[in-house]
C-alpha positions, 0 to 999 in steps of 0.5 A: 608292680608295673607288670601287675598294674599292666596285667590288671589294666589289660583284664579290666579293658577286656572285661568292660570294653564294648564291642564295636561293629564296623561297616565299610560302605561299598558299591552302589546306594542300594548295596550300601543300604543292605550293608548298613542295615545288617551292621545296625541289626548286629549292633542292636543284637549284641549291644555294640557300638556302630561305626561307618567306615567311609572313603571320601565322597570326593569326585562322587557324581550323584548325577551319574546313574552309573557312579559308584563313589557316592556313599550314604551320609548324614547330609542325606539320611538320618544317621545322627548319632552314628559315628563315621570314621576314616579308612585308617581305622581298618588298619588298626587292630584285627577284626572278626569278619562277618558274612552271611553265614554267621549267627549274629547272636554268636558275635558278642564279645568278639571286640572289633567286628567287621561286616564283610559282605553284602547281606542282600536280604531283609532277614538280616535286619528284620528285627529293626526294620522300623528303625531302618526305614526311618534312617533311610527316609531322605532328609532333602526331598524338595528339588526342582526335578522332584517338584516336576514329577511328584504332583503327577505320581500322586494324582494317579494310580502310579506304578514305578518301573525300574530298569537296571542296565549299566554294567549289567549289559556286560553280563548276560546272566544279569540281564532281565528281558523286556518281556518281564516288564510287559508281563508285570505291567499286566498286573495293573491293567484293571486300575483306574487312572493308571500311569506307569513312571519309568526309571532307568540308568539307561534312559535312551533304552527306556525311551526306545522301549516305553515312550510309544506305550499308553499312560507311560512317563519316562522319568529318567532324563538321561542328562544332568537334571536329576540326581540318583537321590531325586529318582529314588525318592520319586520311586518311593512315592509311587503307589506300586512298583515293578522292580529290577534285579537291583538293590536300588529298586529293591530299597525304593519298594521297601521304603514305598510310601504306600503301606498297601503297594503291589510290588512285582519282582524278578525271581530268579534275579539271575541266571544260574551261571551267575552263581558260578562266580562264587567259590564252590562250596558252602559259600556258594550254596548259602548265597544261592539258597538266600537268593532263591528263598529270601530275596524279597519280603513276604507279600511281594509278587515274583515272576520268573523273568527267564521263563515267560509266557 
């Protein structure tokens, strides 16, 4: 009798239990946004619960542009109603691992599902883009650093320029040449009351390259007076953007407060050598195809940074 009851319990649990999509946030803020957006979209498509798996924010330093310990959270973003669980959850029952090659619509009924890649394209969440943008609007938007620059940004035809260096300096296949930015700036030359606002994880480099140019403000201070979220918010408030091959500035442009913003972006984002680091075969082909065809939303203007005239 007990065995029959247990069997009935298992059958009912299988029939009526809900799928759960887990996403373990990893790497920089922009990477985490892509991971969460894909997980959110998947959960909506298959009517599943959504849970964020995070390691502790302990020792995270938002004032260090190269810090990778910070995790997006309910204090800074509108994640209300979404469960946050510890990494111990990953040691429980097995998962169905999901990467860019999976069809989200085929995952219903798979039980515990784990987002296991970066999903760096709007195509993985476009169906719920409006909700994603609301979630990623920052809760805290008034700090002394923001109050210093925001009036300047709003008083002119502002263009954010983001320069991503940091660990990219160790990988020549990822470094965007300075000529890309100079060509991108020409797209705005006819604007009246034009001013460029430069953001970078290498403030010294930004000052060396841009401080002598007309109508340029170096925003990133290179000290502890700002946080990554301060600078992210200020980028979203610029009327136009020149982005780097960076998920950080990709999202700043995507969340731009100006619906008619002109966005300039580099394509290809990396040299071909970059893709040799991916396993040969279908995964490499898919990632390369997404990079070539789906890196940016419709309407963004692309410049090949490695072939400039």
